C-alpha positions as CSV (number, residue, x, y, z in Angstrom):
1,M,100.6,315.1,-112.5
2,M,101.5,312.1,-110.4
3,I,102.5,308.8,-111.9
4,W,102.2,305.6,-109.9
5,I,105.4,303.5,-109.7
6,S,104.9,300.0,-108.5
7,Y,106.8,298.9,-105.4
8,R,107.4,295.7,-107.4
9,A,110.2,297.4,-109.2
10,L,111.9,298.1,-105.8
11,S,111.2,294.7,-104.2
12,R,114.6,293.2,-104.9
13,T,116.5,296.0,-103.2
14,L,114.0,296.1,-100.3
15,A,114.3,292.3,-99.9
16,I,118.1,292.7,-99.6
17,C,117.7,295.4,-97.0
18,L,115.3,293.4,-95.0
19,G,117.4,290.3,-95.3
20,T,120.3,292.2,-93.8
21,I,118.2,293.3,-90.8
22,V,116.2,290.2,-90.0
23,G,118.2,287.4,-91.7
24,I,115.9,286.1,-94.4
25,S,116.7,282.4,-95.2
26,S,116.0,280.5,-98.4
27,A,113.8,278.0,-96.6
28,T,110.2,278.7,-95.6
29,P,109.9,278.4,-91.8
30,A,107.2,276.0,-90.6
31,S,105.7,278.8,-88.5
32,A,104.9,280.7,-91.7
33,L,102.3,278.1,-92.5
34,I,100.2,279.0,-89.4
35,Q,100.7,282.8,-89.3
36,S,97.2,283.4,-90.7
37,W,94.4,285.3,-89.1
38,N,91.5,282.8,-89.5
39,G,92.5,282.3,-93.1
40,Y,91.5,285.8,-94.1
41,K,93.0,287.0,-97.4
42,W,92.3,289.2,-100.4
43,S,91.3,287.3,-103.6
44,R,93.6,287.6,-106.5
45,T,94.0,286.5,-110.1
46,G,97.3,288.3,-110.3
47,I,99.4,290.9,-108.3
48,L,97.4,292.7,-105.7
49,A,97.6,296.5,-105.7
50,I,95.8,297.6,-102.5
51,Q,95.3,301.2,-101.9
52,L,96.3,302.5,-98.4
53,G,94.1,305.6,-97.8
54,N,96.1,308.3,-96.0
55,N,93.9,309.9,-93.4
56,L,96.9,310.7,-91.2
57,T,98.2,313.8,-89.6
58,S,101.8,314.9,-90.0
59,A,103.0,312.8,-87.1
60,W,102.0,309.7,-88.9
61,S,101.8,310.4,-92.7
62,S,105.5,310.1,-93.3
63,R,105.4,306.5,-92.0
64,L,102.8,305.3,-94.5
65,V,105.1,305.1,-97.6
66,P,107.9,303.1,-95.8
67,T,105.3,300.8,-94.3
68,A,103.7,300.2,-97.7
69,A,107.1,299.5,-99.2
70,A,108.1,297.1,-96.5
71,W,105.0,294.9,-96.9
72,S,105.3,295.2,-100.7
73,V,108.4,293.0,-100.5
74,A,106.0,290.1,-100.5
75,D,105.8,288.4,-103.9
76,Y,102.1,289.0,-104.7
77,I,101.3,292.3,-102.9
78,D,101.8,296.0,-103.6
79,F,100.4,298.5,-101.1
80,V,99.8,301.8,-102.9
81,P,99.5,304.9,-100.7
82,A,96.6,307.1,-101.9
83,A,94.6,310.0,-100.8
84,G,92.4,309.1,-97.8
85,K,88.6,308.8,-98.2
86,A,87.6,308.4,-94.5
87,T,87.0,310.7,-91.5
88,S,89.8,310.1,-89.0
89,S,87.5,310.2,-86.0
90,T,85.3,307.3,-87.3
91,C,87.7,305.8,-89.9
92,G,84.9,304.2,-91.9
93,P,85.8,301.6,-94.5
94,V,85.9,302.2,-98.2
95,F,85.2,299.1,-100.4
96,G,88.3,297.7,-102.0
97,T,90.8,299.7,-100.0
98,V,92.4,299.9,-96.6
99,Q,91.9,303.3,-94.9
100,V,94.5,304.3,-92.3
101,C,93.6,306.9,-89.7
102,N,94.8,308.4,-86.5
103,A,92.9,310.3,-83.8
104,N,92.4,310.3,-80.0
105,Y,90.2,307.2,-79.6
106,G,90.4,307.4,-75.8
107,A,91.8,305.2,-72.9
108,N,90.6,301.9,-74.4
109,G,93.7,299.9,-73.9
110,W,94.9,299.7,-77.5
111,L,97.6,301.5,-79.4
112,G,96.3,300.4,-82.8
113,Y,93.2,298.5,-84.1
114,A,92.8,296.8,-87.5
115,N,89.4,295.8,-88.9
116,V,88.8,293.7,-92.0
117,W,85.5,292.9,-93.7
118,T,85.0,289.7,-95.6
119,S,82.6,288.7,-98.4
120,G,82.6,285.3,-100.0
121,G,85.4,284.2,-97.7
122,F,87.8,287.0,-98.8
123,I,88.8,290.4,-97.5
124,V,87.1,293.2,-99.4
125,Q,88.0,296.3,-97.2
126,G,89.9,297.2,-94.1
127,T,90.7,300.0,-91.7
128,V,93.6,300.8,-89.4
129,R,93.2,303.1,-86.3
130,L,96.2,304.5,-84.5
131,N,95.3,305.8,-81.1
132,D,96.8,309.3,-80.3
133,Y,95.5,309.1,-76.7
134,Y,98.6,306.9,-76.0
135,F,100.9,308.2,-78.6
136,S,100.7,311.6,-76.9
137,M,102.5,310.1,-73.9
138,T,106.3,310.2,-73.6
139,K,106.6,306.4,-73.4
140,Y,104.9,305.7,-76.7
141,N,105.7,308.9,-78.6
142,T,108.8,307.4,-80.2
143,D,109.7,306.4,-83.7
144,A,110.0,302.7,-82.6
145,W,106.5,302.5,-81.1
146,R,104.9,304.4,-83.9
147,N,106.6,302.4,-86.7
148,A,105.9,299.1,-84.9
149,T,102.2,299.8,-84.5
150,I,101.4,301.1,-88.0
151,C,103.4,298.2,-89.4
152,Q,101.6,295.6,-87.4
153,E,98.1,296.9,-88.0
154,V,98.6,297.2,-91.8
155,G,100.0,293.6,-91.8
156,H,96.7,292.5,-90.1
157,T,94.7,293.9,-93.0
158,L,96.5,291.3,-95.2
159,G,95.3,288.5,-93.0
160,L,98.4,288.0,-90.9
161,T,98.2,287.2,-87.2
162,H,100.9,287.8,-84.5
163,V,104.1,285.7,-84.7
164,D,104.4,285.9,-80.9
165,T,102.1,287.4,-78.2
166,I,104.4,287.1,-75.1
167,R,105.8,290.5,-74.5
168,T,108.7,289.4,-72.3
169,N,110.1,287.0,-75.0
170,L,113.2,288.2,-77.0
171,N,112.3,290.2,-80.0
172,L,112.0,288.3,-83.3
173,G,112.7,291.2,-85.5
174,S,109.1,291.5,-86.6
175,C,106.5,294.1,-86.1
176,T,103.9,291.3,-85.6
177,D,105.8,290.2,-82.5
178,Y,104.4,291.6,-79.2
179,T,107.2,293.3,-77.2
180,N,107.8,295.8,-74.4
181,D,110.6,297.4,-76.4
182,P,110.1,297.6,-80.2
183,S,113.4,299.5,-80.5
184,G,115.5,296.6,-79.2
185,K,117.7,299.1,-77.3
186,L,116.4,299.0,-73.7
187,G,117.9,295.6,-72.8
188,T,114.5,294.0,-71.9
189,N,113.8,292.1,-75.1
190,G,117.1,291.5,-76.8
191,T,118.6,293.6,-79.6
192,L,116.4,293.1,-82.6
193,A,114.0,295.9,-83.6
194,N,110.3,295.0,-84.0
195,T,109.6,297.9,-86.3
196,A,109.3,296.3,-89.7
197,P,108.0,293.0,-91.2
198,G,110.3,290.0,-90.4
199,S,111.3,287.1,-92.6
200,N,108.5,285.0,-91.2
201,D,105.9,287.6,-92.1
202,I,107.0,287.8,-95.7
203,Y,107.2,284.0,-96.1
204,A,103.8,283.7,-94.5
205,L,102.3,286.1,-97.0
206,N,104.0,284.4,-99.9
207,F,102.6,281.0,-98.7
208,N,99.1,282.3,-97.9
209,Y,98.8,284.1,-101.2
210,A,100.5,281.6,-103.5
211,M,97.3,280.1,-105.0
212,L,95.4,282.1,-107.5
213,D,91.6,282.7,-107.0
214,A,88.8,282.8,-109.5
215,T,88.2,286.6,-109.0
216,Q,89.9,289.8,-107.9
217,L,88.4,293.1,-107.0
218,S,88.9,295.5,-109.9
219,S,90.1,298.2,-107.4
220,T,93.0,295.9,-106.5
221,K,94.2,295.2,-110.0
222,P,97.4,297.2,-110.9
223,Q,97.0,299.5,-113.8
224,Y,99.1,302.5,-114.9
225,V,96.9,305.6,-114.5
226,A,98.0,309.2,-114.2
227,G,96.0,311.5,-112.0
228,A,96.0,315.0,-110.8
229,A,96.4,314.1,-107.1
230,F,96.6,310.3,-106.7
231,S,96.3,307.3,-108.9
232,V,93.0,305.5,-109.6
233,Y,93.0,301.8,-110.5
234,G,90.6,300.2,-112.8
235,D,87.0,301.1,-112.2
236,I,87.3,301.7,-108.5
237,E,85.3,304.9,-108.7
238,E,82.4,303.0,-110.2
239,T,82.5,300.1,-107.8
240,L,82.8,302.0,-104.5
241,R,79.6,301.9,-102.4
242,A,78.6,303.6,-99.2
243,V,79.3,301.1,-96.4
244,P,78.0,302.2,-93.0
245,E,80.4,302.2,-90.1
246,P,79.7,299.4,-87.7
247,G,78.6,300.4,-84.2
248,M,80.8,297.8,-82.6
249,W,84.2,296.4,-83.6
250,T,82.8,293.2,-85.0
251,M,79.3,292.9,-86.4
252,M,77.5,292.5,-89.6
253,L,77.2,295.6,-91.7
254,V,73.7,297.1,-92.0
255,G,72.5,296.7,-95.6
256,F,75.4,294.4,-96.5
257,S,74.6,291.3,-94.4
258,F,76.8,289.2,-96.7
259,I,79.8,291.1,-95.5
260,G,81.3,290.1,-92.1
261,A,83.7,292.2,-90.0
262,A,86.6,291.1,-87.9
263,A,89.1,293.1,-85.8
264,R,92.6,292.9,-84.3
265,R,94.2,295.3,-81.9
266,T,97.6,296.1,-80.5
267,P,97.0,296.4,-76.7
268,V,98.9,298.8,-74.6
269,P,101.6,296.9,-72.6
270,T,101.0,296.5,-68.9
271,V,103.7,296.1,-66.4
272,R,103.0,294.2,-63.1
273,A,105.2,294.4,-60.1
């Protein structure tokens, strides 16, 4: 039997750890106010407990729990790793959850790709694709590149945009910062590692999610439930509906025209002489 333990109980320790790494200050930086992806966010009447569906192979699955814990430092958000409900090759969305997948998606120019679907102005489901076509290459098959990519894409499913998109700038200590060296060890982008959320990311989430909304998806409401394999929250099993996979990255879903889709990707860095 598995018992879900909220990351909320660990947030104080995690916040201290992150503060040591990225230097969290007591004042909200002004840039936190604009680190929003078109205003996308999940609706909430209380704490959000968003399931992260694990559709990952062994090379990736061990990274899901640390990623969930790192983002759960935010005041109003708990990411809850759960059994995956998608097929990795297509990574179709599941209503009320974020499904995380990896597969060989081909030479398309991106390391990772995040999709969110919105209804009534709020995110209602999301997917993260991690592209093994590139991660099979020596350059990207490192802990730093893998951790930075899964961290960034999961952050996008909360409605965060990039804190910086110029790869040659010094690292900001944030996985939402584009870089040529996420490890901070190659001497090209300074010494900070861009492999976990930075202080600006957490402040931005706290600002973006500070206001309560009128409704919250039942599948994102935290409840203590013991299960045989993974935890189930509220009446998620009753509210899940078959949502068709979109043929393109951004389009209206067939049969659910009130739900719009949006996407963000982590492009593969290019080096010009």
